[in-house]
N, C-alpha and C positions, 0 to 999 in steps of 0.2 A: 674583659672588664667593661662595665657600663659607666658612662659619665653620670654625674648627679642629676643632670637635666632629664636624662632618660629614666632614671629611677623615680624621680618626682612625677614625671609624666605618667608612668605606669601605675604608680600609687594612686594618682587621682582617678585614672580610668577604672580601677578595680572597684571603686565605690559607686559607679554608675550601674543602672539597671541594664543587664544584657539585652541586646536586641534579638528578636527571633530570627531564625533562618540559618542556612548553611552557606559556606563559601564566603565570598566577598559581599558585604551588605552595605552599599553606599547610603549615606544619609546626609542631612544638611550640614552636619558639623564634622564629617570625616568618613571613615570606612571602618566597619566592624568586620572581623574575620572569625569564622568558626570552622573547625576541622575535627574529624574523628580519627584518632591515632592512639588506640588503647595501650600499645606496647612502648610508646615513646616516653622517655624520661624528661625530655625538654622539647618544646616546640616554640619556634619564633617565626615571625613573618619577615621575609626579606624582599626588597624590591627597590624601585626607583626612589622611593620616599626615604630610604635609609642607606643608600649606596650599597645595597645588597650585603649588609653586615649582619652575619648571624649573631643572635643574642641581643641585638639592639632593641628589638621590639618583641619581648617575650609574651607568649600566651599563658593565661592562667588556666588551671584545671577546673572543669565544671563538674567532674564526676562521670562515671561510665565511659571514660575514654575520650571525652570531648574537651577541646581546648578552645579558648576564646581570647581575642584581643580587640580593642576598639581604639583606632589610631586617628587622632585629629589631623595629623600631617599627611595622611594618605588621601587620594582623590581619584575620581573616575579617570580612566585612561592610563593609570599607573600599571606598569608590569610588576608582577610579584610571583613568589613561590613560598612554600613552607620549608623551613629548615628543621629537621628532626634529629634528635640524638637518642640512640638506643644502644647502650653499652659503648663499645668502641666504634659503632657505626654512626657516621654523620651523613645524613641523606638530604638531598634537595628534591622536592616533589611538587608537581603542578597540582593545583587545587582540584580535587575530584569533582567539585561542583562548579568549576570554571564555566562561565557563560561565553567566554571569548578567549581564544589563545592566539599568540602570534603565528604559530604553526604547531603541528602535532607534537613536536619535540622541543618546543620553545617555552614561552612563559605564559601564564595566565594574565589577563588584563581585567582591571576593575571596570565593571560595566557602568554606563551612564546612569545617573540617578533616576531619570524618568523613563528609561528604556522600556520597562515592563509595566508602566502605570497607565498607559493610554487605554481608555475604555474601548471595548469591542464595538465596532460599527454594527448597526442593525443588519443582521443576516439570519435567514431561516434556512436551516438544513433541509434539503428535499427529503420527503419520506423515503425510507429505504426501498420500498417497492417501485419508486420512480427514479432511483439513482442510475446513472450511466457513468461508469468510472473510466478514467483514462490514466494509465500508469505512465509516468514519465521520469526521466533521469536528468536532473538539472545540468549536469556537466556536458551532456550531448544533445539535449532537447533543442537548444538554439545557440549554437556556437557562432561567435562573431570573429572573423579574420583568423580562424583556426585556433582560437584560444578556448580555454575551458568555459563552458556556458555558466552563466550566473543567474541569480534570481531575477535581476533586472532584465537580462536578455530574454529570459523565459516569459516575463510579463508581456513582451512584445508579441508573443504568439498566442496569448490567451484569447484574443478575439477570434482566431481561427477555431479554437475549441468551442467557444460560445456559438459560433455560426454552425458548427457541426451538430450542436445539441448536447454536448458534454456538460454535465452539471456537477461533476466531482473529479478532482485530480488526485491520484495517489502518488505521492512523491517518494521516490526511492531514498534511502537513508541520507540525512543531511547533517548528522553529527560529525564532528571533526575526525578525520581519518588521516592515515599516513600518506604524505604526498598530496598532489593535486588531482590525480586521476585514480578513480576507484568506482566500483559499483556502490560503495558506501557500507558494505556489510562487514567492515573491519573497524568498528568505532574505537578510537583512541580516547576520546573525551566525550562521553555521552551527553553532557549538558551544553557543550559548546557547538554553535552552528558553524559548519565548514567555512573557513576564512576564504578559500578560493571561490566559493559561491557568492560571497558578499557579506557573510556574517549575520548576526541576529537582526540588525535593523533592516537589512535587505530582505530577509525572510518575512519580516513583518510587512514590508511593502508588497511582497508577492501575495501574501494572504489577503491583504486589503484589496489589491487589484483583482484577485480572483473573486472575492466576495462581491465586489462592485459589479461584476459580470454575471452574478448568480451561480458561481462555481464554488463548491465546497472543497476544502483541502484536507486530505487524509495523509498523515505522516507515517512512513515506514520506520519501525523501531526494532532494535536488535538487542534482545535480552538473553539469548541462548549462549552468548559468549561475548567477551570484550576483546579488542585488539585483533590479532595477536601481537602486532608490533606497536611501538610508541605508546605503550600503556603505562602511564605513571602510577596507576593503581597497583602495579605488580609489586608485591612485598612492600607495601606502602610505608609501613612504620618499622620495617626491618624484621618483623616476625614472619616465620613460615614453618611449615612442616613438610618433610619429604622432598625438599627442594622445590616446592610448588609456590602458589601465588600469594599466600599471605591472607590478610584479613578480609579482602573482598572476594576471595575465591575458595572453592572447595580445595582442600589440601590432601585429598585421598583419591580413591579410584573414581569418584564422581566428577573429578575435574576434567576428564578427557572428553573432547569434542572433535569433530572433523576439522575444526579450525584452530586447534591447539589446546593446551592444558589450561583453558581460560574460562571455564564455566563459573559464573558467580555462585556464591554460597547462598542459596535461597532459604536456608534454614537460619541464617544469622539475622537478627532483627534489624541491625543497622544497614545491612545490604538490602534487605527487603524494602526498607524505607527509602533507600537510595534509588532503587528501581521504581518504586511507587512515585516518588517525587519527580522523577524524570518523566514518567507518563503524564502526570498532571501538569508539568511545565508546558508541554506542547499545547494542551487544551486551555490552560489558564493564561499563560503569558503570551502565547502566539495566536490564540483564538482559533487553533486548528479544530476541525470538525470530526476528527476520528483518528484512530491508530490502526495500522496494519502491523501485526507482529510477525517477525521473521521466524520461520521454522520452529513452531512451538513444540514439535515432537522432541526437540532437544532441551526443552525446558522441563517437560513432564517425564522424560525418560533419559537414560544415559546414552543408549545407542538408538539406532533407527528401528526400534521395536518397543514393545511394551513389556519386555521381560525384566528390565531393571528400572522400575518406576522411581521417580523422585517426587515423593508426596509433597514436599515443601514447594517445589516448582508449581505443582497443580494448585496448591492453596494460594500461592502468590498470584497466579492468573485469576483465580476466583476473586481475590481481594481487589485487585486493580479494576477488573471489568465490572464487578458489581458496584464499585464506588463511582466509576465513570457513569454508569447507568443512573445512579442515585443523584449525582451532582449535575449531570449534563444530559437529561433525557433527550433522546433524538440523535446524539452523537454516536458514531458507530465504532465498534471494535471488530477487527477482522483477523482471523487466524490463518496463517499458512501452516498447515499440519499435514495435509495430503494423505491422511489415513482414513478418510470417510467416516470419521467418528462423530456420531450424533451427540455425544457427551460434551463436545466442545461448545456447542451452541445451546445446550441445556442450561436453564437458570441455576444460579448458585444454590438456591434453596432446595433444588432437586438433585444436587450433587454434581452439576455440570460446571464448566469453566466460565460460563456466562458471556461468551462471545456473541456478538450480534450476528455474525456470518462467518463463513470460511471459504477459502479458495477450494474449488471442488475438482479433485483429481478424477472423480467418477464421471465428470463431463469432458474435461480437456483431453484426456488420453484416448478414450474411444472415438471421440469426434475427430481429433487430429489423425488418428489411424485410418479412419474411413475416408478422410479427404486426401491424405497422402498416397494411399494405396493406388498403384498404377493399373491394376486389373479390376475392371468393374465387377467381375464375378466374385471377387474376394471381399467386396464391401459387405459387411454384416449389418443389415438393417435392424435386427433385434438389438444389437449392441447400441446403435444410435438411439433407438426407442428408449432403452433403459437409461441412457445418458440424459435424454430429455426429461424423463419423469423422476429422476432421483431427487429426493428431498430429505431434509433432516427435521425431526420432531414435527412432521406434518406442516412445515412452513416452507413455501417455495423460495423465500428470500433469505433463508439461512445458508445460502451458498452463493458464491461468485462464479459466474460462468465465463469462459474465455477460450480462445484458441492460441493466443500469444501472451506471454508474460516474459519478464527478463530471464527467468529460468528456462522457459520453453524455447527460447530462441538463442541459446548459448550453450556452453559446455557440451559441444558435440552435436547440438541441434541448431537448425537454422529457422529463419522466418518461414511461415507456412508456405508462402508463394515460392520460396527458394528450395524448400524440400521437394516440391513438385517439379520445378524447373529452375536450375541454378543460374540461368542466364540473367544478366543485369536487367534486360527488358523481357519479362516472361511472356510465354506464348498463351494460346487460347486455353489449354487445359488448366494451367496454373491460375490464370485470371478468373476463369469461371468457377473453379473449385474454391479459390480464396473468397470469392464473393458469396458462394453458397455457405462457407463457414461464417462469414459476417452475418448472414441471415439467420443461421442457427443460433448464434450468440444473442442477437437482438430479439429473437422471438421465443427463446427457451424460458421456462420458469427459472427465476434466479435474478441476481444482480449482474447485468452485463458489464464486461470490462474489455477495453482495447489497450494494446501496448503502443507506445509512441510511434507514429509513422505507419501503423498498420492500415490506416484509412487511405494511404496512397501507395500501398504495396512496397513499403520499405523492404529491401532485400537483404540477403546474406544472413549474418548473425550479429547479435548485439555485442559491442565492445565499448569500454568506457573512453576510448580514444577515437571512436568513429562516429562523428556527429550525424544527426539527421540531415538528409539532403532535401531541403525544402523545395528544390526545383521539381522534385517528383510530385509535389502537391499540384503543380500546374500541369505536368506531363500526364498525370492521371486524375485530372479534375473530375472526370465522369465517375471514377471509383469513389472519390470523395463525396460526390453527389449521392451515390448509392448508399453510402454509410449515413449521410445526412437524412435521406429519405427513410431509411430503416429506423433511425433514432427518433425521427418525428412520429413515426407510427408507434414505436415503443412507448413514447411519452404521451401518446394520444393527442398530439397537437391539432389534429383535424377534427377531433370530437367523435370519431367513429371506431376507435380501436381500444376502448377502455380495458378489454380483456387481457391485453398484453402486460398490464400491470396488476393483474388479478392473481389470486391464489390457485385458481383451478386450471387443470390441464388434462387432456385425454388424448392419447395417441391411439386412434381407433382404426387406422388403416396402415398395415405394414406388408408390403409386397416385396419379398426378398428376391424374387425373380426379375421384376421390372425395376427394382431399386427405388421404390416410391414409399414415402411416409406422409401421412396426413395427421395433423395435430389440431385440436380445438383448444383455444385459450379463452377463458371468460372470467369475469369478476362477479357480476350478478346475472348475466345472461340477457339475451335479447338484442334488438337492433341497437347499433352504436356501441355494443359491448362484445358480442361474440366475434371471435377472429378465427378464421380457418387458414392454416399454413400448409402448403403442399411443397414437399421437397423431392427433387429427382436427383439421384446419385449416379447416373449412368449416361453414357453417350447415346445419341439418338433422340429424335423428337417423338413424343407421345401425343397422339391426336385422339380426341373424343374419349379420353380416359375417364371412366366413371368413378366418382367418389361419393360417399354419403355426406349429407349436410344436416345440421340439427334443426334448422328452421326453414319454413317455406318462403317463397318470394324471391326477389332479386338479390343476388350477391355481387357486389361490385369489386372488381379487381383493383386493389390499391397499390400493388407493386409487382412487377415482373422483372426479376434480376437478369433476364435474358435480353433485355431491351438494349439496342445499340446506342441509346442516349447515355448509357453508362460506359460503354467502350466498344470500339469497332470490332473487337474479337467476339462480341456476343452474337448469337445467331438470329436475334430478333424474331423469335417464334411468336406468331400472332396469337395472342390470348386476349380474352375480354371478359365482360360481365356475364354471369350465367343466371338462369332461372331454375330454382329448385323445383323438381317435380315430386309429386307424392308417390314415389317409388322407393321403398325401403332398401338401404344398402349399408353395409359396415356397422350394423346396429343402430343406424340413424333412420328416422322416419322419412327422410327426403334424400334426393340425390340429384346430381347434374354431371355433365361431361365437360372436361377441361382439356386444353392444349398446354403442354409444358415442354420446354426445351431441355437440352442436355445440361446436366449439372446446374440446375436452376431452382428458383423458389418463386412461388406465387403466394400472395397474401390477399385474402378476401374478407370483406366485412359487409354488414348491411347498414344502409343509411337509416337514420332515425326518422 
């Protein structure tokens, strides 16, 4: 039974113009609530404001399964849930659009009135061809006193990234997940920012701090499944078929994923809107600069193949990505699909999924294989050449290139340096080949990406309870300096390496016997633009090794990864500037002889 005061209160509110939005909508005179529950017969809001009494604050039906209430006695900070009745079922559910929860199996909290109204500070996203991405995990990036890392503790390390030259961070998923320790790929509440990391206000501080240092923020999102644990979305309003997930999920054979029976129903309009709204939230409310989608193969197909396609999943990707491009020109969308599919980065109007770029399995796998291989004779230079030259839709920057990511250094695989040498302090071979890998990433056509701690040889494998050891940044300060020097060249900070951010690349020298590759990168061509990169994938020093060059004159050595300034284990092979002679070689009109050390890289440019 409801008392007369409650009846009068609801009667008055029904005459008001409903406010737009979903979930809890705070305003100057109270809080409005809207939820989608098409099979519910009655919905009420319960919370701190009504002693959690079901039926005290009833929602009215708006049509199409939506329920609405506007409560003058609710306020920001109040905990709440929805109480739903479906036949004999009486259900308590956390708001699907909750922006903050007490914990993954707790209550939703009404957000502050002004939390998402602050205007974005002035920040210009770097052009995609000038991005250098650093993937990080908030929980382990900067742990203090053994506790889970937070957005605020991560802020303290952003100056390190700025000094390194990083201009974009890709943050592993931060939506609320079960427990405090996780990679983040088990979202329980997609709209709520993980409480253990500091919640929504702390993430806003993180984005603002990154932007102040010239660093863009890309958010990793998980739309191929929800949960599988602590998901209040499961059978949300009591309806289901085949014992499956109800209104937010497929209820047939399409529900199955490697992470449980929790694939969203991409064909249901309200679920499509739910995912679309989530993508836009990160860009609009948190001023993030892009999205990286987890394993899109499981959005566009049922299994890890293209045999059972989900056309609704493909069209959802097209819708979100094309709308991001329309609303936010310059913000980036990145797919993890790992099938080398050019359609992913093809424009929507041409039938593609309209992603800006994609993680490139065609780079990471052959390059890691070449670097990890213990026998020099087995390193396949043609495979490395093909990895360097791979591109999608004739655009070098429609791929992200890397040797380490959270997936590549876990699940049975270790950090690159540990794959070569498992010791805590690796030896010469591991150090030199890890540095050669860094040079490949920073000079290859594509958007380069590092994984947290890679720049100081973080070892072993990635775990969500194994924080980054920042002492290694001091122990391997020279390796950090090598990464910094490579990034400075990649971004043309010295004004003589514009070609490393250009579209054009040619691998014109491949010697599978000596294990040498030479690549030419250029934008427009000429002095200050042309870049020649020489890679040596074998033991032993090569002296007076002849290579072709595209232009006459002096070529200045800008980086020698074999220098002992980077680490005492380097061989310090003496290399220097060279003068191109008018003797044709490798299909080039000019040539010169260089000295290069074992497992090393030389980078040459011409002064303007």
